[in-house]
C-alpha angles and dihedrals in degrees: 000000000000092000090052091053090050091052091055097038111135116235098225096187092050092050092049089050091049090053090050091051090047092052090048089059092055098043096157097046106118099185083222090286106098140029128219136063114285116041124213095226097099090049092049091045094056092045089057088046090057091046091053093062112116088215112040093230121127110198114224133187117260114294092001093133091056094053093040087056088053089052091050090051091051092048089050092054090047090052091051091050094048117101095217117022090183093060121115092245090060094054091044091052093048090050091049096052097041089041089062089052094048094046091047097049094037095055092039091056092044090053093049092052104036110010128235111335097223093162092056092049093049094044094050091044090054088048090056091051092047092051089049091054090046090051091054090063098031106031096178094058092084090065089068095062109029142022102261118216107176142096139228115286094034126104132276118286101200106179094347131083093242140014093254091061091047090054090044091056092049091049097051094037089057090047092052093046090053096049092036090060090050090251090300104099118181121253091260092048090053090052089050092051090051089051089051091053092049091047092052090052102039108020109029091030089189109167094202092055092045086056087051088057094051091045091050091047091051089056103039103036092064088046091052092048090058092058101033094107091061099040113038093175088068089061090062095046095045091047092051092050093049090046091050091050092049094044092043092051090048093050092049092048095050103033103029104037094156096056118117095245093055091046090051092046091053091048091053089055092051104035141042118257090248091056092042094055089047097049101039109079099207095045090047092053096046093047090049093057092048096047097040095047094050094040090047091051090052091047089052090050086240092296110144110268097201133243100285103038102091094084091056091044089055092052091055096045094047088075094047092052092044092241092296089146105065111146108066115083117232110279142151094224111100115214096207124083095211094032090058093054093046098046103039099035100024118190091356092059090046092052093049095048091044088055092053090051093045090050089052094055120101097172096250122131094236092053092049089051092049094049091047090053092046092049091053094047093049091067087067128081098290112144113243090225092058098120098206092072093057090041092053092051090045091053091051090051090048093047092051091048096053093039090054089049091051095244099113 
């Protein structure tokens, strides 16, 4: 009788961790309780995961405490330099930075204990696609679960506030499924990744994420070509992905001529990039946050600027750039993942992020290519509190740790 009970004993800590991972994969799902973009549920989930440990020991990568102390020091300086530490932007920034730490350590500890939760990733990914299909037939249903920030003529949002974030989830979910399966995804995982690609092109129709795909293809297709002779299966997979991108782009161009991606593509053919970034409102705004945050960090000599200084930085740089950036309203929120770390935390943010990237490196060519791609993408308008970025870096650190120990 006792042995039977042991066989069916519920692993409480594992279940709490699984819930935390699940919540991390639906970061904008409000459950109808809150408004706004990023929800606190993943953060809360991982806190409960830590509290469920029988031994109150959170395992960290080598030297993590040292670099976390550097981050704390940078945040402290930023707080001192902020005009109003009780402002909403301050609390949002603190949540963002410490959220990255919590997501990183939470997923790292889950991986060490239970391995990569491929079933959770696949199940949640399917859930996103099902909600997207449901939204096609019942457009108002998305309002029940998230704060929608989109307009007619754009793509489907699914469980995100806007199509770009839907596409962003699909992109990074596919990435994590690929690396989580040690680059040997099952047949069903491959089908799911293809569905994600099709959904990005035809359902989310997010131009920024489509550019992610082409950027990724420009990096990894040449890499795959170099090893095709040794791995024939990669020929098939690479060919299918390229074919999907070409067919998808053709379908969008012919059947959805009014979508944002097609409009942008036509503008690129008829205008210079300088004119394009000036005329297109969204591109103008996103480029402004990237340029102004990096330029501002350099002007500040990488000393933390504080959590409410970006709006004043923008006013100064407007003159330097001859008011080229005209669309984005004045704000302290920085729409650039890397730009936020560099401007608000300066050299301390740079050191901490560099540590996370260094800890993710295993010396292989494929890993260097992946980290280069990730570093480039993080300059775009990816929210800092988007958990999948920290989870991807945590997985790389975990994979290197167990590979070095001979367990992988």
